[in-house]
All heavy atoms as a GROMACS GRO file, in nm:
protein
  611
    1MET      N    1  10.056  20.769  12.460
    1MET     CA    2  10.086  20.639  12.517
    1MET      C    3  10.214  20.644  12.601
    1MET      O    4  10.216  20.590  12.711
    1MET     CB    5  10.100  20.535  12.408
    1MET     CG    6  10.132  20.397  12.462
    1MET     SD    7  10.146  20.271  12.337
    1MET     CE    8  10.321  20.258  12.322
    2VAL      N    9  10.320  20.710  12.551
    2VAL     CA   10  10.444  20.711  12.628
    2VAL      C   11  10.430  20.788  12.758
    2VAL      O   12  10.490  20.752  12.859
    2VAL     CB   13  10.563  20.763  12.545
    2VAL    CG1   14  10.598  20.668  12.435
    2VAL    CG2   15  10.540  20.901  12.492
    3LYS      N   16  10.349  20.893  12.759
    3LYS     CA   17  10.326  20.968  12.883
    3LYS      C   18  10.262  20.878  12.988
    3LYS      O   19  10.297  20.883  13.105
    3LYS     CB   20  10.237  21.089  12.856
    3LYS     CG   21  10.304  21.199  12.780
    3LYS     CD   22  10.401  21.270  12.871
    3LYS     CE   23  10.444  21.400  12.806
    3LYS     NZ   24  10.542  21.470  12.885
    4LYS      N   25  10.168  20.794  12.946
    4LYS     CA   26  10.102  20.701  13.039
    4LYS      C   27  10.202  20.597  13.090
    4LYS      O   28  10.203  20.564  13.209
    4LYS     CB   29   9.985  20.633  12.970
    4LYS     CG   30   9.900  20.550  13.061
    4LYS     CD   31   9.778  20.498  12.988
    4LYS     CE   32   9.686  20.423  13.081
    4LYS     NZ   33   9.566  20.376  13.011
    5LEU      N   34  10.287  20.546  13.002
    5LEU     CA   35  10.389  20.450  13.044
    5LEU      C   36  10.483  20.512  13.145
    5LEU      O   37  10.529  20.446  13.239
    5LEU     CB   38  10.468  20.400  12.923
    5LEU     CG   39  10.395  20.305  12.828
    5LEU    CD1   40  10.480  20.279  12.705
    5LEU    CD2   41  10.359  20.176  12.897
    6GLU      N   42  10.513  20.642  13.126
    6GLU     CA   43  10.603  20.711  13.218
    6GLU      C   44  10.535  20.738  13.353
    6GLU      O   45  10.588  20.702  13.458
    6GLU     CB   46  10.650  20.843  13.157
    6GLU     CG   47  10.740  20.923  13.249
    6GLU     CD   48  10.774  21.059  13.194
    6GLU    OE1   49  10.698  21.116  13.113
    6GLU    OE2   50  10.878  21.110  13.234
    7THR      N   51  10.419  20.799  13.352
    7THR     CA   52  10.355  20.841  13.477
    7THR      C   53  10.304  20.724  13.561
    7THR      O   54  10.309  20.730  13.683
    7THR     CB   55  10.239  20.939  13.451
    7THR    OG1   56  10.143  20.878  13.364
    7THR    CG2   57  10.288  21.067  13.388
    8LYS      N   58  10.258  20.620  13.497
    8LYS     CA   59  10.208  20.505  13.573
    8LYS      C   60  10.316  20.403  13.605
    8LYS      O   61  10.290  20.302  13.669
    8LYS     CB   62  10.093  20.439  13.497
    8LYS     CG   63   9.973  20.532  13.483
    8LYS     CD   64   9.848  20.454  13.453
    8LYS     CE   65   9.732  20.547  13.443
    8LYS     NZ   66   9.653  20.552  13.563
    9LYS      N   67  10.439  20.429  13.557
    9LYS     CA   68  10.554  20.343  13.584
    9LYS      C   69  10.527  20.197  13.548
    9LYS      O   70  10.566  20.105  13.619
    9LYS     CB   71  10.597  20.357  13.729
    9LYS     CG   72  10.631  20.500  13.765
    9LYS     CD   73  10.675  20.513  13.907
    9LYS     CE   74  10.687  20.657  13.935
    9LYS     NZ   75  10.780  20.723  13.992
   10LEU      N   76  10.462  20.177  13.435
   10LEU     CA   77  10.422  20.043  13.393
   10LEU      C   78  10.539  19.954  13.351
   10LEU      O   79  10.526  19.832  13.348
   10LEU     CB   80  10.321  20.053  13.279
   10LEU     CG   81  10.190  20.124  13.312
   10LEU    CD1   82  10.105  20.142  13.188
   10LEU    CD2   83  10.114  20.047  13.418
   11LEU      N   84  10.653  20.014  13.317
   11LEU     CA   85  10.766  19.934  13.271
   11LEU      C   86  10.868  19.906  13.381
   11LEU      O   87  10.956  19.822  13.362
   11LEU     CB   88  10.836  20.004  13.154
   11LEU     CG   89  10.750  20.025  13.029
   11LEU    CD1   90  10.829  20.100  12.922
   11LEU    CD2   91  10.700  19.894  12.974
   12ILE      N   92  10.857  19.973  13.494
   12ILE     CA   93  10.954  19.954  13.603
   12ILE      C   94  10.952  19.807  13.647
   12ILE      O   95  10.847  19.749  13.672
   12ILE     CB   96  10.921  20.046  13.723
   12ILE    CG1   97  10.918  20.193  13.680
   12ILE    CG2   98  11.019  20.022  13.838
   12ILE    CD1   99  11.046  20.248  13.626
   13GLY      N  100  11.074  19.750  13.653
   13GLY     CA  101  11.087  19.610  13.696
   13GLY      C  102  11.082  19.509  13.582
   13GLY      O  103  11.110  19.392  13.603
   14LYS      N  104  11.046  19.554  13.462
   14LYS     CA  105  11.044  19.462  13.347
   14LYS      C  106  11.186  19.447  13.292
   14LYS      O  107  11.270  19.533  13.308
   14LYS     CB  108  10.951  19.514  13.239
   14LYS     CG  109  10.805  19.519  13.283
   14LYS     CD  110  10.714  19.513  13.164
   14LYS     CE  111  10.568  19.518  13.204
   14LYS     NZ  112  10.524  19.406  13.284
   15THR      N  113  11.211  19.337  13.225
   15THR     CA  114  11.341  19.316  13.162
   15THR      C  115  11.346  19.386  13.027
   15THR      O  116  11.242  19.423  12.971
   15THR     CB  117  11.367  19.166  13.139
   15THR    OG1  118  11.272  19.117  13.043
   15THR    CG2  119  11.360  19.086  13.267
   16LYS      N  120  11.466  19.403  12.977
   16LYS     CA  121  11.484  19.463  12.845
   16LYS      C  122  11.408  19.384  12.740
   16LYS      O  123  11.342  19.440  12.653
   16LYS     CB  124  11.633  19.468  12.810
   16LYS     CG  125  11.663  19.526  12.674
   16LYS     CD  126  11.813  19.526  12.646
   16LYS     CE  127  11.844  19.579  12.508
   16LYS     NZ  128  11.989  19.578  12.481
   17GLU      N  129  11.412  19.252  12.748
   17GLU     CA  130  11.343  19.167  12.653
   17GLU      C  131  11.191  19.187  12.659
   17GLU      O  132  11.124  19.189  12.556
   17GLU     CB  133  11.378  19.019  12.676
   17GLU     CG  134  11.522  18.983  12.644
   17GLU     CD  135  11.624  19.030  12.747
   17GLU    OE1  136  11.587  19.051  12.866
   17GLU    OE2  137  11.741  19.050  12.710
   18GLU      N  138  11.138  19.202  12.779
   18GLU     CA  139  10.994  19.226  12.794
   18GLU      C  140  10.954  19.361  12.732
   18GLU      O  141  10.850  19.372  12.668
   18GLU     CB  142  10.953  19.223  12.942
   18GLU     CG  143  10.958  19.084  13.001
   18GLU     CD  144  10.935  19.085  13.152
   18GLU    OE1  145  10.987  19.175  13.222
   18GLU    OE2  146  10.866  18.993  13.199
   19VAL      N  147  11.038  19.462  12.753
   19VAL     CA  148  11.011  19.594  12.695
   19VAL      C  149  11.011  19.587  12.543
   19VAL      O  150  10.921  19.639  12.476
   19VAL     CB  151  11.114  19.698  12.744
   19VAL    CG1  152  11.101  19.829  12.667
   19VAL    CG2  153  11.098  19.723  12.893
   20ILE      N  154  11.110  19.520  12.486
   20ILE     CA  155  11.119  19.507  12.340
   20ILE      C  156  10.999  19.429  12.287
   20ILE      O  157  10.945  19.462  12.182
   20ILE     CB  158  11.253  19.442  12.300
   20ILE    CG1  159  11.368  19.538  12.335
   20ILE    CG2  160  11.255  19.406  12.152
   20ILE    CD1  161  11.506  19.477  12.326
   21GLU      N  162  10.956  19.328  12.360
   21GLU     CA  163  10.838  19.252  12.318
   21GLU      C  164  10.713  19.341  12.317
   21GLU      O  165  10.628  19.330  12.228
   21GLU     CB  166  10.816  19.134  12.413
   21GLU     CG  167  10.706  19.040  12.370
   21GLU     CD  168  10.694  18.920  12.463
   21GLU    OE1  169  10.798  18.864  12.501
   21GLU    OE2  170  10.580  18.884  12.497
   22LEU      N  171  10.702  19.431  12.413
   22LEU     CA  172  10.586  19.520  12.422
   22LEU      C  173  10.592  19.636  12.322
   22LEU      O  174  10.492  19.671  12.261
   22LEU     CB  175  10.574  19.578  12.563
   22LEU     CG  176  10.530  19.484  12.672
   22LEU    CD1  177  10.549  19.550  12.808
   22LEU    CD2  178  10.385  19.445  12.653
   23LEU      N  179  10.710  19.698  12.307
   23LEU     CA  180  10.723  19.821  12.229
   23LEU      C  181  10.785  19.803  12.090
   23LEU      O  182  10.780  19.895  12.010
   23LEU     CB  183  10.803  19.924  12.308
   23LEU     CG  184  10.745  19.964  12.444
   23LEU    CD1  185  10.835  20.066  12.510
   23LEU    CD2  186  10.603  20.015  12.429
   24GLY      N  187  10.844  19.690  12.065
   24GLY     CA  188  10.899  19.663  11.933
   24GLY      C  189  11.050  19.676  11.926
   24GLY      O  190  11.115  19.721  12.020
   25LYS      N  191  11.105  19.638  11.813
   25LYS     CA  192  11.250  19.634  11.793
   25LYS      C  193  11.308  19.762  11.733
   25LYS      O  194  11.427  19.770  11.710
   25LYS     CB  195  11.286  19.515  11.703
   25LYS     CG  196  11.254  19.383  11.767
   25LYS     CD  197  11.291  19.268  11.676
   25LYS     CE  198  11.254  19.136  11.743
   25LYS     NZ  199  11.285  19.021  11.659
   26ASP      N  200  11.226  19.862  11.710
   26ASP     CA  201  11.272  19.987  11.649
   26ASP      C  202  11.316  20.084  11.758
   26ASP      O  203  11.246  20.179  11.792
   26ASP     CB  204  11.161  20.048  11.564
   26ASP     CG  205  11.209  20.166  11.482
   26ASP    OD1  206  11.332  20.179  11.461
   26ASP    OD2  207  11.124  20.246  11.442
   27TYR      N  208  11.434  20.058  11.817
   27TYR     CA  209  11.486  20.141  11.925
   27TYR      C  210  11.635  20.166  11.904
   27TYR      O  211  11.699  20.100  11.822
   27TYR     CB  212  11.462  20.074  12.061
   27TYR     CG  213  11.538  19.944  12.080
   27TYR    CD1  214  11.665  19.943  12.136
   27TYR    CD2  215  11.484  19.823  12.041
   27TYR    CE1  216  11.735  19.825  12.152
   27TYR    CE2  217  11.551  19.705  12.057
   27TYR     CZ  218  11.678  19.706  12.113
   27TYR     OH  219  11.746  19.588  12.128
   28ASN      N  220  11.688  20.260  11.980
   28ASN     CA  221  11.831  20.289  11.981
   28ASN      C  222  11.884  20.258  12.119
   28ASN      O  223  11.812  20.267  12.218
   28ASN     CB  224  11.858  20.436  11.948
   28ASN     CG  225  11.819  20.470  11.806
   28ASN    OD1  226  11.850  20.398  11.713
   28ASN    ND2  227  11.747  20.579  11.790
   29GLU      N  228  12.013  20.227  12.127
   29GLU     CA  229  12.076  20.204  12.257
   29GLU      C  230  12.165  20.323  12.292
   29GLU      O  231  12.208  20.397  12.205
   29GLU     CB  232  12.158  20.075  12.254
   29GLU     CG  233  12.072  19.952  12.241
   29GLU     CD  234  12.150  19.823  12.256
   29GLU    OE1  235  12.274  19.824  12.244
   29GLU    OE2  236  12.085  19.720  12.281
   30ASN      N  237  12.193  20.338  12.420
   30ASN     CA  238  12.281  20.444  12.471
   30ASN      C  239  12.236  20.581  12.421
   30ASN      O  240  12.305  20.646  12.344
   30ASN     CB  241  12.426  20.415  12.433
   30ASN     CG  242  12.472  20.281  12.488
   30ASN    OD1  243  12.439  20.245  12.599
   30ASN    ND2  244  12.544  20.206  12.407
   31CYS      N  245  12.121  20.624  12.466
   31CYS     CA  246  12.059  20.750  12.422
   31CYS      C  247  12.146  20.870  12.457
   31CYS      O  248  12.211  20.873  12.561
   31CYS     CB  249  11.923  20.765  12.489
   31CYS     SG  250  11.820  20.618  12.470
   32ALA      N  251  12.144  20.968  12.372
   32ALA     CA  252  12.221  21.091  12.392
   32ALA      C  253  12.175  21.161  12.519
   32ALA      O  254  12.056  21.166  12.550
   32ALA     CB  255  12.203  21.183  12.272
   33GLY      N  256  12.269  21.217  12.594
   33GLY     CA  257  12.237  21.292  12.714
   33GLY      C  258  12.222  21.208  12.839
   33GLY      O  259  12.194  21.260  12.946
   34TRP      N  260  12.240  21.079  12.828
   34TRP     CA  261  12.223  20.990  12.943
   34TRP      C  262  12.354  20.919  12.974
   34TRP      O  263  12.364  20.798  12.977
   34TRP     CB  264  12.111  20.889  12.917
   34TRP     CG  265  11.978  20.956  12.912
   34TRP    CD1  266  11.924  21.020  12.805
   34TRP    CD2  267  11.886  20.971  13.017
   34TRP    NE1  268  11.803  21.073  12.837
   34TRP    CE2  269  11.776  21.044  12.968
   34TRP    CE3  270  11.884  20.929  13.150
   34TRP    CZ2  271  11.666  21.076  13.046
   34TRP    CZ3  272  11.774  20.960  13.227
   34TRP    CH2  273  11.668  21.033  13.176
   35VAL      N  274  12.456  20.997  13.000
   35VAL     CA  275  12.590  20.944  13.026
   35VAL      C  276  12.589  20.864  13.156
   35VAL      O  277  12.534  20.907  13.257
   35VAL     CB  278  12.692  21.059  13.035
   35VAL    CG1  279  12.830  21.007  13.069
   35VAL    CG2  280  12.695  21.137  12.904
   36GLY      N  281  12.647  20.747  13.150
   36GLY     CA  282  12.657  20.661  13.268
   36GLY      C  283  12.542  20.565  13.284
   36GLY      O  284  12.552  20.469  13.358
   37ASP      N  285  12.431  20.592  13.218
   37ASP     CA  286  12.316  20.502  13.225
   37ASP      C  287  12.314  20.412  13.102
   37ASP      O  288  12.343  20.456  12.992
   37ASP     CB  289  12.184  20.580  13.229
   37ASP     CG  290  12.155  20.641  13.364
   37ASP    OD1  291  12.196  20.582  13.466
   37ASP    OD2  292  12.093  20.748  13.367
   38LYS      N  293  12.280  20.287  13.122
   38LYS     CA  294  12.256  20.194  13.011
   38LYS      C  295  12.112  20.218  12.969
   38LYS      O  296  12.019  20.198  13.049
   38LYS     CB  297  12.277  20.052  13.060
   38LYS     CG  298  12.267  19.947  12.954
   38LYS     CD  299  12.299  19.812  13.016
   38LYS     CE  300  12.282  19.701  12.918
   38LYS     NZ  301  12.308  19.571  12.981
   39THR      N  302  12.091  20.262  12.846
   39THR     CA  303  11.957  20.303  12.804
   39THR      C  304  11.918  20.244  12.669
   39THR      O  305  12.003  20.208  12.587
   39THR     CB  306  11.948  20.456  12.791
   39THR    OG1  307  12.046  20.501  12.696
   39THR    CG2  308  11.969  20.526  12.923
   40ILE      N  309  11.787  20.236  12.648
   40ILE     CA  310  11.731  20.216  12.516
   40ILE      C  311  11.625  20.325  12.499
   40ILE      O  312  11.569  20.374  12.597
   40ILE     CB  313  11.670  20.075  12.496
   40ILE    CG1  314  11.557  20.046  12.594
   40ILE    CG2  315  11.776  19.968  12.503
   40ILE    CD1  316  11.485  19.914  12.568
   41CYS      N  317  11.605  20.370  12.377
   41CYS     CA  318  11.508  20.476  12.356
   41CYS      C  319  11.429  20.454  12.227
   41CYS      O  320  11.478  20.396  12.131
   41CYS     CB  321  11.575  20.613  12.356
   41CYS     SG  322  11.715  20.627  12.246
   42TYR      N  323  11.307  20.502  12.233
   42TYR     CA  324  11.214  20.493  12.122
   42TYR      C  325  11.172  20.634  12.083
   42TYR      O  326  11.154  20.720  12.170
   42TYR     CB  327  11.088  20.415  12.163
   42TYR     CG  328  11.110  20.268  12.186
   42TYR    CD1  329  11.152  20.219  12.309
   42TYR    CD2  330  11.087  20.178  12.084
   42TYR    CE1  331  11.170  20.084  12.330
   42TYR    CE2  332  11.105  20.042  12.103
   42TYR     CZ  333  11.147  19.996  12.226
   42TYR     OH  334  11.165  19.861  12.245
   43VAL      N  335  11.153  20.658  11.955
   43VAL     CA  336  11.097  20.785  11.909
   43VAL      C  337  10.946  20.772  11.911
   43VAL      O  338  10.889  20.674  11.862
   43VAL     CB  339  11.146  20.818  11.766
   43VAL    CG1  340  11.075  20.941  11.712
   43VAL    CG2  341  11.296  20.838  11.766
   44ALA      N  342  10.881  20.870  11.972
   44ALA     CA  343  10.735  20.870  11.982
   44ALA      C  344  10.684  21.006  11.939
   44ALA      O  345  10.721  21.108  11.997
   44ALA     CB  346  10.692  20.842  12.125
   45TYR      N  347  10.604  21.010  11.836
   45TYR     CA  348  10.551  21.136  11.786
   45TYR      C  349  10.439  21.186  11.875
   45TYR      O  350  10.364  21.108  11.933
   45TYR     CB  351  10.506  21.120  11.641
   45TYR     CG  352  10.623  21.090  11.551
   45TYR    CD1  353  10.652  20.960  11.512
   45TYR    CD2  354  10.708  21.191  11.512
   45TYR    CE1  355  10.763  20.932  11.434
   45TYR    CE2  356  10.820  21.164  11.433
   45TYR     CZ  357  10.846  21.035  11.396
   45TYR     OH  358  10.956  21.007  11.319
   46ASP      N  359  10.427  21.317  11.884
   46ASP     CA  360  10.326  21.381  11.967
   46ASP      C  361  10.190  21.370  11.899
   46ASP      O  362  10.170  21.427  11.792
   46ASP     CB  363  10.364  21.528  11.987
   46ASP     CG  364  10.272  21.600  12.083
   46ASP    OD1  365  10.168  21.544  12.120
   46ASP    OD2  366  10.306  21.713  12.122
   47PRO      N  367  10.095  21.299  11.959
   47PRO     CA  368   9.965  21.280  11.895
   47PRO      C  369   9.883  21.409  11.886
   47PRO      O  370   9.790  21.419  11.807
   47PRO     CB  371   9.894  21.178  11.983
   47PRO     CG  372   9.960  21.191  12.115
   47PRO     CD  373  10.103  21.232  12.087
   48ASP      N  374   9.918  21.511  11.967
   48ASP     CA  375   9.845  21.637  11.966
   48ASP      C  376   9.900  21.738  11.866
   48ASP      O  377   9.848  21.847  11.854
   48ASP     CB  378   9.846  21.699  12.106
   48ASP     CG  379   9.778  21.609  12.207
   48ASP    OD1  380   9.682  21.540  12.167
   48ASP    OD2  381   9.821  21.607  12.323
   49ASP      N  382  10.008  21.702  11.799
   49ASP     CA  383  10.071  21.794  11.705
   49ASP      C  384  10.073  21.730  11.567
   49ASP      O  385  10.118  21.619  11.549
   49ASP     CB  386  10.215  21.823  11.751
   49ASP     CG  387  10.277  21.938  11.675
   49ASP    OD1  388  10.220  21.982  11.573
   49ASP    OD2  389  10.383  21.985  11.719
   50LEU      N  390  10.026  21.804  11.469
   50LEU     CA  391  10.019  21.750  11.333
   50LEU      C  392  10.155  21.750  11.264
   50LEU      O  393  10.175  21.679  11.167
   50LEU     CB  394   9.918  21.830  11.251
   50LEU     CG  395   9.773  21.822  11.301
   50LEU    CD1  396   9.683  21.911  11.215
   50LEU    CD2  397   9.722  21.681  11.301
   51GLY      N  398  10.249  21.828  11.313
   51GLY     CA  399  10.382  21.833  11.252
   51GLY      C  400  10.465  21.712  11.292
   51GLY      O  401  10.475  21.680  11.410
   52ILE      N  402  10.525  21.646  11.196
   52ILE     CA  403  10.603  21.526  11.228
   52ILE      C  404  10.739  21.559  11.288
   52ILE      O  405  10.808  21.471  11.334
   52ILE     CB  406  10.620  21.436  11.104
   52ILE    CG1  407  10.696  21.510  10.994
   52ILE    CG2  408  10.488  21.381  11.056
   52ILE    CD1  409  10.739  21.422  10.880
   53LEU      N  410  10.776  21.687  11.288
   53LEU     CA  411  10.906  21.722  11.344
   53LEU      C  412  10.905  21.725  11.497
   53LEU      O  413  11.007  21.710  11.560
   53LEU     CB  414  10.952  21.858  11.291
   53LEU     CG  415  10.978  21.863  11.140
   53LEU    CD1  416  11.017  22.004  11.098
   53LEU    CD2  417  11.085  21.764  11.100
   54ASP      N  418  10.790  21.746  11.555
   54ASP     CA  419  10.779  21.748  11.701
   54ASP      C  420  10.757  21.606  11.752
   54ASP      O  421  10.659  21.541  11.716
   54ASP     CB  422  10.663  21.836  11.746
   54ASP     CG  423  10.687  21.982  11.712
   54ASP    OD1  424  10.805  22.022  11.707
   54ASP    OD2  425  10.590  22.054  11.691
   55HIS      N  426  10.849  21.560  11.834
   55HIS     CA  427  10.835  21.425  11.885
   55HIS      C  428  10.907  21.410  12.019
   55HIS      O  429  10.981  21.498  12.062
   55HIS     CB  430  10.886  21.322  11.785
   55HIS     CG  431  11.030  21.336  11.750
   55HIS    ND1  432  11.075  21.426  11.657
   55HIS    CD2  433  11.139  21.272  11.797
   55HIS    CE1  434  11.207  21.416  11.646
   55HIS    NE2  435  11.248  21.325  11.731
   56TYR      N  436  10.882  21.299  12.082
   56TYR     CA  437  10.943  21.266  12.210
   56TYR      C  438  11.043  21.153  12.190
   56TYR      O  439  11.031  21.072  12.099
   56TYR     CB  440  10.837  21.217  12.310
   56TYR     CG  441  10.740  21.323  12.352
   56TYR    CD1  442  10.620  21.342  12.284
   56TYR    CD2  443  10.766  21.404  12.462
   56TYR    CE1  444  10.530  21.439  12.324
   56TYR    CE2  445  10.677  21.501  12.501
   56TYR     CZ  446  10.559  21.518  12.433
   56TYR     OH  447  10.471  21.615  12.472
   57GLU      N  448  11.140  21.148  12.279
   57GLU     CA  449  11.227  21.034  12.288
   57GLU      C  450  11.193  20.967  12.421
   57GLU      O  451  11.204  21.029  12.527
   57GLU     CB  452  11.373  21.077  12.283
   57GLU     CG  453  11.468  20.960  12.279
   57GLU     CD  454  11.611  21.004  12.254
   57GLU    OE1  455  11.662  21.085  12.332
   57GLU    OE2  456  11.669  20.957  12.155
   58PHE      N  457  11.145  20.847  12.414
   58PHE     CA  458  11.108  20.772  12.533
   58PHE      C  459  11.230  20.693  12.577
   58PHE      O  460  11.270  20.597  12.511
   58PHE     CB  461  10.989  20.681  12.502
   58PHE     CG  462  10.933  20.614  12.623
   58PHE    CD1  463  10.889  20.688  12.732
   58PHE    CD2  464  10.921  20.476  12.629
   58PHE    CE1  465  10.837  20.626  12.844
   58PHE    CE2  466  10.868  20.413  12.740
   58PHE     CZ  467  10.826  20.489  12.848
   59VAL      N  468  11.291  20.735  12.686
   59VAL     CA  469  11.417  20.678  12.734
   59VAL      C  470  11.389  20.580  12.847
   59VAL      O  471  11.318  20.612  12.942
   59VAL     CB  472  11.512  20.789  12.782
   59VAL    CG1  473  11.644  20.730  12.830
   59VAL    CG2  474  11.536  20.892  12.673
   60ILE      N  475  11.446  20.462  12.834
   60ILE     CA  476  11.429  20.357  12.933
   60ILE      C  477  11.567  20.322  12.989
   60ILE      O  478  11.656  20.282  12.915
   60ILE     CB  479  11.364  20.233  12.868
   60ILE    CG1  480  11.229  20.272  12.809
   60ILE    CG2  481  11.351  20.119  12.968
   60ILE    CD1  482  11.174  20.175  12.709
   61CYS      N  483  11.585  20.343  13.120
   61CYS     CA  484  11.714  20.317  13.186
   61CYS      C  485  11.713  20.177  13.245
   61CYS      O  486  11.617  20.137  13.312
   61CYS     CB  487  11.738  20.419  13.295
   61CYS     SG  488  11.747  20.589  13.234
   62LEU      N  489  11.823  20.106  13.220
   62LEU     CA  490  11.836  19.967  13.263
   62LEU      C  491  11.948  19.953  13.366
   62LEU      O  492  12.051  20.020  13.356
   62LEU     CB  493  11.866  19.877  13.143
   62LEU     CG  494  11.769  19.887  13.026
   62LEU    CD1  495  11.827  19.820  12.903
   62LEU    CD2  496  11.636  19.825  13.063
   63ASP      N  497  11.928  19.864  13.462
   63ASP     CA  498  12.033  19.838  13.560
   63ASP      C  499  12.128  19.729  13.507
   63ASP      O  500  12.116  19.685  13.391
   63ASP     CB  501  11.974  19.802  13.696
   63ASP     CG  502  11.894  19.673  13.697
   63ASP    OD1  503  11.906  19.591  13.603
   63ASP    OD2  504  11.819  19.652  13.794
   64SER      N  505  12.218  19.684  13.591
   64SER     CA  506  12.318  19.585  13.548
   64SER      C  507  12.258  19.449  13.513
   64SER      O  508  12.320  19.368  13.446
   64SER     CB  509  12.424  19.568  13.657
   64SER     OG  510  12.363  19.523  13.777
   65LYS      N  511  12.133  19.424  13.556
   65LYS     CA  512  12.064  19.298  13.525
   65LYS      C  513  11.966  19.315  13.409
   65LYS      O  514  11.880  19.229  13.387
   65LYS     CB  515  11.990  19.247  13.648
   65LYS     CG  516  12.081  19.212  13.763
   65LYS     CD  517  12.001  19.165  13.882
   65LYS     CE  518  12.092  19.138  13.999
   65LYS     NZ  519  12.017  19.104  14.120
   66ASN      N  520  11.977  19.428  13.337
   66ASN     CA  521  11.887  19.461  13.225
   66ASN      C  522  11.741  19.473  13.269
   66ASN      O  523  11.649  19.440  13.194
   66ASN     CB  524  11.899  19.361  13.110
   66ASN     CG  525  12.010  19.399  13.014
   66ASN    OD1  526  12.053  19.514  13.011
   66ASN    ND2  527  12.055  19.304  12.936
   67MET      N  528  11.720  19.524  13.389
   67MET     CA  529  11.585  19.551  13.441
   67MET      C  530  11.561  19.702  13.438
   67MET      O  531  11.652  19.780  13.469
   67MET     CB  532  11.572  19.502  13.585
   67MET     CG  533  11.599  19.353  13.604
   67MET     SD  534  11.467  19.247  13.549
   67MET     CE  535  11.346  19.272  13.673
   68VAL      N  536  11.440  19.742  13.402
   68VAL     CA  537  11.405  19.883  13.396
   68VAL      C  538  11.395  19.939  13.538
   68VAL      O  539  11.326  19.883  13.623
   68VAL     CB  540  11.270  19.902  13.322
   68VAL    CG1  541  11.230  20.050  13.322
   68VAL    CG2  542  11.276  19.848  13.181
   69TYR      N  543  11.468  20.050  13.562
   69TYR     CA  544  11.456  20.116  13.692
   69TYR      C  545  11.408  20.260  13.680
   69TYR      O  546  11.369  20.322  13.779
   69TYR     CB  547  11.588  20.110  13.770
   69TYR     CG  548  11.698  20.198  13.717
   69TYR    CD1  549  11.712  20.330  13.760
   69TYR    CD2  550  11.788  20.150  13.624
   69TYR    CE1  551  11.815  20.410  13.713
   69TYR    CE2  552  11.890  20.228  13.577
   69TYR     CZ  553  11.902  20.359  13.621
   69TYR     OH  554  12.003  20.438  13.572
   70LYS      N  555  11.408  20.314  13.558
   70LYS     CA  556  11.362  20.452  13.539
   70LYS      C  557  11.322  20.472  13.392
   70LYS      O  558  11.384  20.413  13.304
   70LYS     CB  559  11.474  20.548  13.576
   70LYS     CG  560  11.443  20.694  13.556
   70LYS     CD  561  11.550  20.789  13.613
   70LYS     CE  562  11.682  20.774  13.546
   70LYS     NZ  563  11.781  20.875  13.588
   71VAL      N  564  11.219  20.553  13.369
   71VAL     CA  565  11.181  20.591  13.233
   71VAL      C  566  11.163  20.742  13.230
   71VAL      O  567  11.130  20.805  13.330
   71VAL     CB  568  11.051  20.520  13.185
   71VAL    CG1  569  11.071  20.370  13.178
   71VAL    CG2  570  10.934  20.553  13.272
   72SER      N  571  11.183  20.798  13.113
   72SER     CA  572  11.168  20.943  13.096
   72SER      C  573  11.121  20.972  12.955
   72SER      O  574  11.168  20.913  12.859
   72SER     CB  575  11.300  21.013  13.123
   72SER     OG  576  11.288  21.151  13.104
   73CYS      N  577  11.029  21.064  12.944
   73CYS     CA  578  10.978  21.106  12.814
   73CYS      C  579  11.033  21.245  12.786
   73CYS      O  580  10.995  21.342  12.853
   73CYS     CB  581  10.826  21.106  12.818
   73CYS     SG  582  10.752  21.126  12.657
   74GLU      N  583  11.126  21.256  12.692
   74GLU     CA  584  11.196  21.380  12.663
   74GLU      C  585  11.146  21.440  12.533
   74GLU      O  586  11.147  21.374  12.429
   74GLU     CB  587  11.346  21.354  12.652
   74GLU     CG  588  11.408  21.288  12.772
   74GLU     CD  589  11.415  21.380  12.891
   74GLU    OE1  590  11.435  21.501  12.871
   74GLU    OE2  591  11.403  21.330  13.004
   75TYR      N  592  11.102  21.565  12.538
   75TYR     CA  593  11.058  21.634  12.418
   75TYR      C  594  11.180  21.682  12.342
   75TYR      O  595  11.264  21.752  12.396
   75TYR     CB  596  10.968  21.752  12.456
   75TYR     CG  597  10.903  21.819  12.338
   75TYR    CD1  598  10.799  21.758  12.270
   75TYR    CD2  599  10.944  21.946  12.295
   75TYR    CE1  600  10.738  21.819  12.164
   75TYR    CE2  601  10.882  22.007  12.188
   75TYR     CZ  602  10.780  21.944  12.124
   75TYR     OH  603  10.719  22.004  12.016
   76ILE      N  604  11.196  21.638  12.217
   76ILE     CA  605  11.312  21.679  12.136
   76ILE      C  606  11.269  21.738  12.005
   76ILE      O  607  11.158  21.727  11.964
   76ILE     CB  608  11.410  21.564  12.113
   76ILE    CG1  609  11.341  21.443  12.051
   76ILE    CG2  610  11.475  21.524  12.243
   76ILE    CD1  611  11.436  21.333  12.014
   0.00000   0.00000   0.00000
């Protein structure tokens, strides 16, 4: 699901509140490795891998108006 959200840019232009409404309240702010960007991130497990240790961090970058301008799916 997160790969589709990233590649189709479905969240670009949405507000932080709209993203939280769609993806839920289980997120972190100011994601590691994204210095200078205002971010929120969600942990997303890899559906193709049975091991729970392999997962993605879905990073959502917000501008000064709390609008999404970039998303990235990082394998961690």
